[in-house]
N, C-alpha and C positions, 0 to 999 in steps of 0.2 A: 832428261826425266820429270825432276821435278817441278818444274813449269806442264808438266803434260798432267799429273797428277793434281797440281794445285786448278788449272782449265776443268777438268775433270769435276773436281769439288765445287767448285764456281758456278759449273753448270747443273751439278744437280741440287744447290741452294737454288737459286733462282728457279729452276723449276717447282720446287718445295711451297719459294714464295709465292706463285701463282694458286698454284692448288686451293687457295684460300680466297679467290679473286674471279672475279667473273667482270665482263666487260660490257659495259653501257654501251645500247646500241644508238644513240643520241650523237655519244663526243667521243667514243671509241676508248675512252679511260678507264683504268681497270679501278675495280670497284671490288670494297671487301664485302663477301659472303659471309652466311653461316654454314659450315659443311660439320657443326656439331648437332647431334640428332638429341641431344638429350639436355640442350640449355634451357632455361626459363624462357617464357614466354610472356609477357604482360597482355593480358587480355584486353586490356583497356587502350594500349599505346601499340599494337600489332596490327602492320598490314596484313593484306591479302596473303601475300607470297609467307611470311613467317606463320600464319596460322597456319597455310597449308601443309605443315611439317608435322604438325600432328597426326597421331594415328586417328586414324578414321576421317578424317576432316581432309578433303580434295577444296579446289579453286572454288563450289560453287557454295559449299557451306563456311567457307572462308569470307567469300563475299556477303554472305548472310550473316553473321557476326559483326562483319565490319558495316555492314546498311543498319543491323540493328543498334547499335552503339552509337550510329548518327543519329536514327530519328527517336531513340530512346536514351541518351548521355550514358555514362560509362558504367561498367557493372561493380556496382558495390561485396559482392561476392561472387568466388568460381560458380557455383551451384546457382546462381542467373542465366549463365547460359542454356538453362532447361528452356528458357524463355526464347530461345531461338529455334525457329525450323527446322526440325534436321537433327539436333542435338539432344542427345538422350542419357540417360546417367551409364552408360556403358564408354560412351565415346569419353565425357567427364573422368569417370574411374580409370581409364585407359592412360588419363595425359593428368592426373591430378598432378602430379611431382615435377611437371612441367609448366605448370600453370602458376600466374600472381596477377596480382591485382593494383 
């Protein structure tokens, strides 16, 4: 009986540990992912996947942010996001607490 309970606990914890991982399609290895929706995102370092987690930002706007950053260099303030096509004050206000530079 103790072995059955122990096995069930081990399986439960194993399942939980994979909840925060995805599998890389190229290598098949588990890679860590962020499932926390309130994590802080550095707009000068984030990739399109991280940026797309923000409210009002999809894949296209996330790519626009990365493209702008590559063309013009790092943002010096959060409000510099207004220079990116498709990013307005509302999107910045919705995400301000989650953005950093």
